[in-house]
C-alpha positions in Angstrom: 96.8 127.4 64.7 95.0 126.2 61.9 91.1 126.0 61.9 91.0 122.5 61.1 93.3 121.6 63.8 91.2 123.8 66.5 88.0 122.0 65.5 89.7 118.5 66.2 89.8 119.7 70.0 87.2 118.8 72.6 87.2 120.9 75.6 86.0 119.4 79.0 86.0 120.3 82.6 85.4 118.2 85.7 82.6 119.2 87.9 82.6 117.9 91.5 78.8 118.7 92.0 77.8 116.1 89.4 81.0 113.7 89.4 81.2 113.8 85.6 82.7 115.6 82.6 80.8 118.3 80.7 81.8 119.3 77.2 82.1 123.1 76.5 82.4 125.5 73.6 85.9 127.2 73.9 84.3 130.5 74.4 82.5 129.1 77.6 85.7 128.3 79.3 86.4 132.0 80.1 83.3 132.3 82.1 82.9 128.9 83.8 85.1 128.4 87.1 86.9 125.3 85.9 88.4 122.9 88.3 90.2 120.7 85.6 90.4 121.3 81.9 90.9 118.5 79.5 92.2 119.0 76.0 91.8 116.4 73.6 94.5 116.7 70.8 97.2 114.8 69.0 100.0 117.1 69.3 102.9 115.9 71.7 104.3 118.8 73.8 107.9 119.5 73.7 110.2 119.2 76.7 108.0 117.2 78.9 109.3 114.6 81.2 107.3 111.3 81.4 106.6 108.9 84.2 105.2 105.5 83.4 102.0 104.5 85.5 100.9 100.7 85.3 97.1 100.5 84.9 95.3 97.1 85.3 92.0 96.4 83.7 89.4 93.4 83.2 87.5 92.5 80.2 84.5 90.1 79.2 86.5 88.2 76.6 88.5 86.2 79.1 89.9 86.1 82.7 93.5 87.3 81.4 93.1 90.9 82.2 94.9 93.8 80.5 97.9 95.5 81.3 98.2 99.1 80.0 100.9 102.0 80.6 99.7 105.3 81.1 102.4 107.9 80.2 102.2 111.1 82.0 104.4 114.2 81.1 104.5 117.8 82.6 106.2 120.5 80.4 106.6 122.9 83.4 106.1 125.7 81.1 104.7 129.1 82.8 101.6 129.3 80.5 98.9 128.2 80.6 98.0 129.1 84.1 96.4 127.4 85.8 98.0 124.1 84.6 96.0 122.4 81.8 95.3 118.5 81.4 95.7 117.2 77.7 94.8 113.7 76.5 96.7 112.3 73.6 95.2 110.0 71.3 97.3 106.7 71.3 96.9 102.9 71.7 94.1 103.5 74.2 90.9 104.9 73.8 89.4 105.9 77.1 85.5 106.0 77.8 83.7 109.0 79.6 83.9 107.2 83.1 87.6 106.9 82.9 88.1 110.4 81.7 86.0 111.5 84.6 88.0 109.6 87.0 91.1 111.1 85.5 90.0 114.6 85.7 89.2 113.9 89.4 92.5 112.3 90.1 94.3 115.3 88.4 92.3 117.7 90.5 93.1 115.8 93.6 96.8 115.8 92.9 96.7 119.5 92.5 95.2 119.9 95.7 97.7 117.6 97.5 100.8 119.4 95.9 99.8 122.9 97.0 103.6 124.1 97.4 103.9 123.4 93.6 103.4 126.1 90.7 100.9 124.4 88.8 101.3 125.9 85.4 101.9 124.5 81.8 100.5 121.5 80.3 100.3 117.8 81.4 99.8 115.4 78.8 98.5 111.6 79.1 98.6 108.9 76.8 97.6 105.3 77.3 99.9 102.4 75.6 99.5 98.8 75.2 100.2 95.9 72.9 97.2 96.5 70.5 94.6 99.1 70.2 92.0 98.9 72.7 89.4 100.8 74.7 89.2 101.2 78.4 86.5 102.6 80.8 85.5 102.5 84.4 86.5 104.2 87.4 88.9 101.6 88.9 92.1 103.1 88.1 91.2 106.5 89.8 93.5 106.0 92.9 96.5 104.8 90.4 96.1 108.1 88.4 95.9 110.0 91.5 99.3 108.5 92.7 100.7 109.2 89.0 99.8 112.8 88.9 101.1 113.5 92.4 104.3 111.8 91.7 104.8 113.7 88.3 104.1 117.0 90.3 106.5 116.2 93.0 109.2 114.9 90.7 108.9 111.3 92.3 109.3 108.2 90.2 106.9 105.0 90.2 109.0 102.0 90.8 108.5 99.2 88.6 107.0 96.2 89.9 104.0 97.4 91.7 100.5 98.2 90.4 97.4 99.5 92.1 93.7 99.1 91.4 90.9 100.9 93.3 88.7 104.1 92.8 89.4 107.2 94.1 87.0 108.3 96.8 86.6 111.5 98.9 89.5 112.2 101.2 92.1 110.0 99.2 90.2 106.8 100.3 90.5 103.8 97.7 87.3 102.3 97.0 86.1 98.7 95.9 86.6 97.3 92.3 85.7 94.2 90.3 87.7 91.8 88.2 90.8 91.9 90.6 91.9 88.4 89.7 92.0 89.2 86.2 94.2 92.2 87.0 96.6 90.3 89.1 97.0 87.8 86.2 97.8 90.7 83.9 100.3 92.1 86.2 102.0 88.8 86.7 102.3 88.4 82.9 104.3 91.5 82.8 106.7 90.5 85.5 105.2 92.5 88.3 105.6 91.2 91.8 102.9 93.3 93.9 99.5 94.3 93.1 97.9 96.6 95.7 94.1 96.2 96.1 91.6 98.1 98.3 91.1 97.1 101.8 88.5 94.3 102.4 88.7 92.6 98.9 91.1 90.1 99.7 88.1 87.5 100.0 84.7 87.4 98.2 82.3 84.8 97.0 84.1 85.0 93.8 87.6 85.1 94.8 90.5 84.1 97.4 93.3 86.7 96.4 95.7 85.3 98.9 95.4 81.9 97.3 95.7 83.4 93.9 98.7 85.1 94.9 100.3 82.1 96.1 99.2 80.0 93.0 101.1 82.8 90.7 104.0 83.9 93.0 102.7 87.5 93.4 102.1 89.6 96.4 98.6 90.9 97.1 98.6 93.7 99.5 95.7 95.9 100.9 95.9 99.7 101.0 93.4 102.1 102.5 94.3 105.5 101.1 96.2 107.0 98.3 99.0 107.9 100.8 99.4 104.4 101.7 99.8 103.3 98.0 101.9 106.3 97.1 104.4 105.3 99.8 104.6 101.5 98.4 104.7 102.7 94.7 107.3 105.5 95.1 109.2 104.9 98.3 108.3 108.4 99.3 105.7 109.8 101.7 103.2 112.4 100.9 
């Protein structure tokens, strides 16, 4: 590997004690007990099978929301060991909070698939119609579903999207901007949006009424297990 290419990499790890990503020098990775490693690079790994995960976001400029596809691929190679998570620069630039949620979702997925040999490299890339930025924790639960499906060899069924944070024990936490996210899903031809339990009604929205107006189903879910069953047709 050339020196220039090596310097373009930023090594990060997820620390559960602080709930955030901490940047490290490459040498320090050898002595720190890592939970999850993120490699920031532009190299696309060979022989990785990808799944497509829908990601919904709300933006301040309008109420139309944003629809993104997160590509997740695992090359299943014997090295590195343990498995390494690699973020590919693409159409979506993720902020620190989003990357922190990604690392936690990845770590959670590894725990939930204990019977799988977790080696090799997992690559993630965000794709959208035009270059954009995305930040916040609201895709945490969806990313957990995606990573688990990738490790298990299941597929995300097109037509259903999920919004919600990943909370301890696999619970799905509350998020904002849900009406905008539902509009974005409908615009892409999706028929169902899964939302955290207890958020169908608020002072700002009535999601049942909005779903009726847009002809899209809005369903509540409590846990990653619930969402996984609906999004993949399989049980954890």
